C-alpha positions as CSV (number, residue, x, y, z in Angstrom):
1,M,-13.6,-17.2,1.0
2,K,-10.0,-16.1,1.5
3,K,-8.6,-13.4,-0.8
4,I,-5.0,-13.8,-2.1
5,L,-3.0,-11.2,-3.9
6,L,-0.7,-12.7,-6.5
7,M,2.1,-10.2,-7.3
8,N,4.8,-10.4,-9.8
9,G,7.6,-7.8,-10.2
10,P,9.8,-6.5,-12.9
11,N,10.4,-8.5,-16.1
12,L,8.0,-11.3,-15.1
13,N,5.7,-10.0,-17.9
14,M,8.4,-11.4,-20.2
15,L,7.9,-15.0,-19.1
16,G,8.0,-17.3,-22.1
17,I,10.4,-14.9,-23.9
18,R,13.0,-14.1,-21.3
19,E,15.6,-16.8,-20.7
20,P,13.4,-19.9,-21.4
21,G,16.3,-22.1,-20.3
22,V,15.9,-20.7,-16.8
23,Y,12.2,-19.7,-16.6
24,G,10.5,-22.0,-19.2
25,N,8.3,-21.3,-22.1
26,D,5.0,-20.6,-20.3
27,T,3.9,-17.0,-20.0
28,L,2.8,-14.8,-17.1
29,E,-0.8,-15.4,-18.3
30,D,-0.3,-19.1,-18.0
31,L,1.1,-18.7,-14.5
32,E,-1.8,-16.5,-13.4
33,A,-4.4,-18.9,-14.9
34,G,-2.8,-22.0,-13.4
35,F,-2.4,-20.3,-10.0
36,S,-5.9,-18.9,-10.0
37,E,-7.4,-22.4,-10.8
38,Y,-5.4,-24.0,-8.0
39,A,-6.4,-21.3,-5.6
40,R,-10.1,-21.6,-6.5
41,A,-9.9,-25.3,-5.8
42,Q,-8.6,-24.4,-2.4
43,G,-11.5,-22.1,-1.9
44,C,-9.7,-18.8,-2.5
45,E,-10.3,-15.8,-4.6
46,V,-7.2,-14.4,-6.4
47,E,-6.3,-10.9,-7.6
48,C,-3.3,-10.9,-10.0
49,F,-1.0,-7.9,-10.4
50,Q,2.3,-7.4,-12.2
51,S,4.3,-4.3,-12.5
52,N,7.8,-3.2,-13.5
53,H,7.5,-0.1,-11.3
54,E,8.5,-0.2,-7.6
55,G,6.1,2.4,-6.5
56,D,3.1,0.6,-8.0
57,L,4.1,-2.5,-6.1
58,V,4.5,-0.6,-2.9
59,D,1.0,0.9,-3.3
60,K,-0.5,-2.6,-4.0
61,I,1.1,-4.0,-0.8
62,H,-0.4,-1.1,1.2
63,A,-3.8,-1.7,-0.4
64,A,-3.6,-5.4,0.6
65,H,-3.6,-4.5,4.3
66,G,-7.0,-5.5,5.6
67,A,-8.3,-6.4,2.1
68,C,-6.3,-9.6,1.5
69,D,-5.6,-12.7,3.6
70,G,-2.2,-13.3,2.0
71,I,0.2,-12.3,-0.7
72,V,2.1,-14.6,-3.0
73,Y,4.9,-12.5,-4.4
74,N,7.8,-12.9,-6.9
75,P,9.6,-9.6,-6.5
76,G,12.0,-10.3,-9.4
77,A,15.1,-8.2,-9.4
78,H,13.6,-6.1,-6.6
79,T,14.4,-9.1,-4.3
80,H,18.0,-8.0,-4.1
81,Y,17.8,-4.3,-3.3
82,S,14.4,-2.9,-2.7
83,Y,14.2,-1.8,0.9
84,A,11.1,0.2,-0.1
85,L,9.2,-3.0,-0.9
86,R,10.6,-4.8,2.2
87,D,9.4,-1.9,4.3
88,A,6.0,-2.0,2.6
89,L,5.7,-5.7,3.5
90,G,6.9,-5.0,7.0
91,S,4.3,-2.2,7.5
92,V,1.3,-4.5,6.8
93,S,0.0,-7.4,8.8
94,T,-0.9,-9.4,5.6
95,P,1.4,-12.5,5.5
96,C,3.5,-12.8,2.4
97,V,5.4,-15.7,0.8
98,E,8.3,-14.7,-1.5
99,V,8.5,-17.0,-4.6
100,H,11.2,-17.5,-7.2
101,I,10.7,-19.7,-10.3
102,S,14.5,-20.6,-10.3
103,D,16.6,-21.4,-7.3
104,V,18.2,-18.0,-6.8
105,S,20.6,-19.3,-4.2
106,T,22.4,-21.4,-6.8
107,R,22.6,-18.7,-9.5
108,E,24.8,-15.6,-9.7
109,A,26.1,-14.3,-6.4
110,F,24.0,-11.1,-6.5
111,R,20.9,-13.3,-6.6
112,H,21.7,-15.0,-3.3
113,I,20.7,-12.0,-1.3
114,S,17.0,-11.3,-0.6
115,V,16.2,-8.1,1.3
116,I,12.5,-8.9,0.9
117,A,12.4,-12.4,2.6
118,P,13.0,-11.3,6.2
119,A,9.6,-9.5,6.0
120,C,7.9,-12.6,4.6
121,V,6.6,-15.8,6.4
122,A,8.3,-18.1,3.9
123,Q,10.5,-18.2,0.8
124,V,9.9,-20.8,-2.0
125,K,12.6,-21.0,-4.7
126,G,13.5,-23.3,-7.6
127,R,10.1,-25.1,-7.9
128,G,9.0,-23.4,-11.1
129,F,5.4,-22.4,-11.4
130,A,4.5,-25.1,-8.8
131,G,6.3,-22.9,-6.2
132,Y,3.4,-20.5,-6.4
133,N,1.0,-23.2,-5.4
134,D,3.4,-24.2,-2.5
135,A,3.3,-20.6,-1.4
136,L,-0.5,-20.6,-1.3
137,D,-0.5,-23.8,0.7
138,I,1.9,-22.2,3.3
139,L,-0.5,-19.2,3.6
140,L,-3.5,-21.5,4.1
141,E,-1.6,-23.3,6.9
142,G,-1.9,-19.9,8.8
143,V,1.8,-19.2,9.1
144,T,2.3,-15.6,10.4
145,E,5.8,-15.6,11.9
146,R,8.2,-13.7,9.6
147,L,11.6,-15.1,8.6
148,G,13.5,-12.2,10.1
149,E,17.1,-11.3,9.7
150,G,19.8,-13.9,9.1
151,F,17.3,-16.5,7.9
152,E,19.4,-17.5,4.9
153,G,22.2,-18.7,7.2
154,R,19.8,-21.2,8.8
155,Y,18.8,-23.1,5.6
156,A,20.5,-24.9,2.8
157,P,19.9,-24.0,-0.9
158,G,17.0,-25.9,-2.4
159,Q,14.7,-25.8,0.6
160,V,11.3,-24.3,0.9
161,I,11.8,-22.0,3.9
162,V,9.0,-21.3,6.3
163,A,9.5,-19.3,9.5
164,G,10.0,-21.7,12.4
165,R,10.5,-24.7,10.3
166,D,11.8,-25.9,7.0
167,L,10.5,-28.3,4.3
168,I,13.2,-30.1,2.4
169,D,12.2,-30.6,-1.2
170,E,13.8,-33.5,-3.1
């Protein structure tokens, strides 16, 4: 059975309260339950982890090395500036898919930049909670090539981005 680490970063514990027009009314607990159910149906075991603290997230990524088959990760605001988390992902062989509930590439300009994605095998954005399931599907395909630098210039907003190819979502 494959083991998947579901990680959520800062402020995602406020789902259901924080900006429901952007993120919806469902809670982090709803997200974790739905993802875990989907993953079990795919034959996976899930460990859920959320933290508002960068160091705790770095430690969790390090612990995933050799212990997990993949990481589904919404880094929240850390997406745009945390080189520590990017380096943590780059230091482990565990493939990671970056997920965002909203399409960050169509929101405020500061949200267009992801320093995390180049260390990931894919980026899923703007698909709501379903994007987490999409991320698991990508991991189960066995994708291991990372997106790398400059990935964002190769894809249009609204796409699910997978290293080496892209899936256009209508």
